[in-house]
DSSP file (Angstrom, degrees, kcal/mol; ACC not computed):
  #  RESIDUE AA STRUCTURE BP1 BP2  ACC     N-H-->O    O-->H-N    N-H-->O    O-->H-N    TCO  KAPPA ALPHA  PHI   PSI    X-CA   Y-CA   Z-CA
    1    1 A X              0   0    0      0, 0.0     3,-0.1     0, 0.0     2,-0.0   0.000 360.0 360.0 360.0 132.4  -15.6  -89.7  -39.5
    2    2 A X        -     0   0    0      1,-0.1     2,-0.4     0, 0.0     0, 0.0  -0.317 360.0 -96.3 -68.8 153.2  -13.7  -92.9  -40.2
    3    3 A X        -     0   0    0     -2,-0.0     2,-0.4     1,-0.0    -1,-0.1  -0.567  46.4-175.9 -71.0 123.5   -9.9  -92.7  -40.4
    4    4 A X        -     0   0    0     -2,-0.4     5,-0.1    -3,-0.1    -1,-0.0  -0.986  29.0-111.6-124.0 130.0   -8.9  -92.4  -44.1
    5    5 A X    >>  -     0   0    0     -2,-0.4     4,-1.8     1,-0.1     3,-0.8  -0.273  26.0-120.7 -60.0 145.9   -5.3  -92.4  -45.2
    6    6 A X  H 3> S+     0   0    0      1,-0.3     4,-2.4     2,-0.2     5,-0.2   0.863 111.2  57.2 -56.9 -39.5   -4.1  -89.1  -46.6
    7    7 A X  H 3> S+     0   0    0      1,-0.2     4,-1.9     2,-0.2    -1,-0.3   0.841 104.9  52.3 -65.6 -30.6   -3.2  -90.6  -50.0
    8    8 A X  H <> S+     0   0    0     -3,-0.8     4,-2.4     2,-0.2    -1,-0.2   0.921 109.7  48.3 -69.0 -43.5   -6.8  -91.8  -50.4
    9    9 A X  H  X>S+     0   0    0     -4,-1.8     4,-3.5     1,-0.2     5,-0.5   0.898 110.6  51.9 -62.0 -39.0   -8.2  -88.4  -49.7
   10   10 A X  H  X5S+     0   0    0     -4,-2.4     4,-1.5     1,-0.2    -1,-0.2   0.880 110.2  48.8 -65.5 -37.0   -5.7  -86.9  -52.2
   11   11 A X  H  <5S+     0   0    0     -4,-1.9    -2,-0.2    -5,-0.2    -1,-0.2   0.910 120.2  36.7 -66.4 -41.7   -6.8  -89.3  -54.8
   12   12 A X  H  <5S+     0   0    0     -4,-2.4    -2,-0.2     1,-0.1    -3,-0.2   0.922 131.2  26.1 -77.9 -46.1  -10.5  -88.6  -54.2
   13   13 A X  H ><5S-     0   0    0     -4,-3.5     3,-1.5     1,-0.3    -3,-0.2   0.620  83.8-164.3 -97.9 -15.0  -10.4  -84.8  -53.5
   14   14 A X  G ><<S-     0   0    0     -4,-1.5     3,-1.5    -5,-0.5    -1,-0.3  -0.461  74.4  -4.1  65.8-133.3   -7.2  -83.8  -55.3
   15   15 A X  G >  S+     0   0    0      1,-0.3     3,-1.4    -2,-0.2     4,-0.3   0.750 127.7  70.1 -65.5 -24.2   -6.0  -80.3  -54.2
   16   16 A X  G X> S+     0   0    0     -3,-1.5     3,-1.1     1,-0.3     4,-1.0   0.685  78.8  79.2 -67.9 -16.4   -9.1  -79.9  -51.9
   17   17 A X  H <> S+     0   0    0     -3,-1.5     4,-3.0     1,-0.3     5,-0.3   0.782  79.5  69.4 -61.5 -26.3   -7.6  -82.6  -49.7
   18   18 A X  H <>>S+     0   0    0     -3,-1.4     4,-2.9    -4,-0.2     5,-0.8   0.879  95.8  53.5 -59.6 -37.9   -5.3  -79.9  -48.2
   19   19 A X  H <>5S+     0   0    0     -3,-1.1     4,-1.2    -4,-0.3    -1,-0.2   0.914 113.7  41.4 -63.9 -42.8   -8.3  -78.3  -46.6
   20   20 A X  H  <5S+     0   0    0     -4,-1.0    -2,-0.2     2,-0.2    -1,-0.2   0.901 122.6  39.3 -71.5 -41.5   -9.3  -81.5  -44.9
   21   21 A X  H  <5S+     0   0    0     -4,-3.0    -2,-0.2     1,-0.1    -3,-0.2   0.842 133.2  18.8 -80.2 -35.1   -5.8  -82.6  -44.0
   22   22 A X  H  <5S-     0   0    0     -4,-2.9    -3,-0.2    -5,-0.3    -2,-0.2   0.629  96.0-139.9-114.0 -18.1   -4.3  -79.2  -42.9
   23   23 A X     << -     0   0    0     -4,-1.2     2,-0.4    -5,-0.8    -1,-0.2  -0.201  21.9 -84.4  82.8-179.4   -7.3  -77.0  -42.3
   24   24 A X        -     0   0    0     -4,-0.1     2,-0.6    -5,-0.0    -1,-0.0  -0.995  27.7-136.9-131.0 133.3   -7.8  -73.4  -43.1
   25   25 A X        +     0   0    0     -2,-0.4     2,-0.4     2,-0.0    -2,-0.0  -0.808  27.9 176.7 -92.5 122.2   -6.6  -70.4  -41.1
   26   26 A X        -     0   0    0     -2,-0.6     2,-0.4     4,-0.0    -2,-0.0  -0.991  23.4-136.5-128.2 132.1   -9.2  -67.7  -40.9
   27   27 A X     >  -     0   0    0     -2,-0.4     4,-1.4     1,-0.1     3,-0.2  -0.711   8.8-141.8 -86.6 133.7   -8.9  -64.5  -39.0
   28   28 A X  H  > S+     0   0    0     -2,-0.4     4,-1.0     1,-0.2    -1,-0.1   0.855 103.7  58.0 -61.4 -34.1  -11.9  -63.4  -37.0
   29   29 A X  H  > S+     0   0    0      1,-0.2     4,-0.5     2,-0.2     3,-0.4   0.885 103.1  52.4 -63.9 -38.1  -11.1  -59.8  -37.9
   30   30 A X  H >4 S+     0   0    0     -3,-0.2     3,-0.8     1,-0.2     4,-0.2   0.852 104.7  55.7 -67.3 -33.8  -11.3  -60.7  -41.6
   31   31 A X  H >< S+     0   0    0     -4,-1.4     3,-1.0     1,-0.2    -1,-0.2   0.751  95.6  66.8 -72.6 -21.6  -14.8  -62.2  -41.2
   32   32 A X  H 3< S+     0   0    0     -4,-1.0    -1,-0.2    -3,-0.4    -2,-0.2   0.775  95.0  58.2 -67.9 -25.0  -16.2  -59.1  -39.7
   33   33 A X  T << S+     0   0    0     -3,-0.8     2,-0.3    -4,-0.5    -1,-0.2   0.525  88.9  87.8 -84.5  -5.8  -15.7  -57.2  -43.0
   34   34 A X  S <  S-     0   0    0     -3,-1.0     2,-2.0    -4,-0.2    -3,-0.0  -0.715  86.7-114.6 -96.1 146.6  -17.9  -59.6  -45.0
   35   35 A X  S    S+     0   0    0     -2,-0.3     2,-0.4     2,-0.1    -2,-0.1  -0.507  71.5 122.1 -78.8  78.9  -21.7  -59.1  -45.3
   36   36 A X        -     0   0    0     -2,-2.0     2,-0.6    -5,-0.2    -2,-0.1  -0.994  51.4-146.9-142.1 131.4  -22.8  -62.2  -43.6
   37   37 A X        -     0   0    0     -2,-0.4     2,-0.3     2,-0.0    -2,-0.1  -0.888  18.2-142.4-101.7 117.9  -25.0  -62.6  -40.5
   38   38 A X        -     0   0    0     -2,-0.6     3,-0.5     1,-0.1     4,-0.1  -0.568   8.0-140.5 -76.9 138.8  -24.0  -65.5  -38.3
   39   39 A X  S    S+     0   0    0      1,-0.3     2,-0.4    -2,-0.3    -1,-0.1   0.892 102.7  23.4 -64.1 -38.8  -26.9  -67.4  -36.7
   40   40 A X        +     0   0    0      1,-0.1    -1,-0.3    -3,-0.0     6,-0.1  -0.824  69.2 176.9-128.0  90.2  -24.8  -67.7  -33.6
   41   41 A X  S    S+     0   0    0     -3,-0.5     2,-0.4    -2,-0.4    -1,-0.1   0.708  71.3  53.7 -69.4 -17.7  -22.2  -64.9  -33.5
   42   42 A X  S  > S-     0   0    0      1,-0.1     4,-1.4    -4,-0.1     3,-0.3  -0.919  81.5-131.3-118.3 145.5  -21.0  -66.1  -30.0
   43   43 A X  H  > S+     0   0    0     -2,-0.4     4,-2.7     1,-0.2     5,-0.2   0.864 103.9  62.0 -60.6 -39.0  -19.9  -69.6  -29.1
   44   44 A X  H  > S+     0   0    0      1,-0.2     4,-2.5     2,-0.2    -1,-0.2   0.917 104.3  46.9 -57.6 -46.3  -22.1  -69.6  -26.0
   45   45 A X  H  > S+     0   0    0     -3,-0.3     4,-2.0     1,-0.2    -1,-0.2   0.881 112.2  50.5 -63.7 -38.8  -25.3  -69.3  -28.0
   46   46 A X  H  X S+     0   0    0     -4,-1.4     4,-2.2     2,-0.2    -2,-0.2   0.910 112.1  46.7 -65.5 -42.9  -24.3  -72.0  -30.4
   47   47 A X  H  X S+     0   0    0     -4,-2.7     4,-2.5     2,-0.2    -2,-0.2   0.894 109.9  53.3 -68.1 -39.5  -23.4  -74.4  -27.7
   48   48 A X  H  < S+     0   0    0     -4,-2.5     4,-0.5    -5,-0.2    -1,-0.2   0.918 111.7  46.0 -60.3 -42.7  -26.7  -73.7  -25.8
   49   49 A X  H >< S+     0   0    0     -4,-2.0     3,-0.7     1,-0.2    -2,-0.2   0.901 113.3  49.8 -65.3 -40.8  -28.6  -74.5  -29.0
   50   50 A X  H 3< S+     0   0    0     -4,-2.2    -2,-0.2     1,-0.2    -1,-0.2   0.871 112.5  46.3 -64.9 -38.6  -26.6  -77.6  -29.6
   51   51 A X  T 3<        0   0    0     -4,-2.5    -1,-0.2     1,-0.2    -2,-0.2   0.403 360.0 360.0 -91.9   3.2  -27.0  -79.0  -26.1
   52   52 A X    <         0   0    0     -3,-0.7    -1,-0.2    -4,-0.5    -2,-0.1   0.491 360.0 360.0 -68.2 360.0  -30.8  -78.4  -25.9
């Protein structure tokens, strides 16, 4: 991704720019309580698939 100044992202994305610039903190424990099946629940499986 090319380097884009923060003010440009804020102009384009508005409040959503915070997600791109600062990230989102998510607890692994909180994700266990939602009804969602991860394709790769473990990092090892995801990396193996990626590097094939």
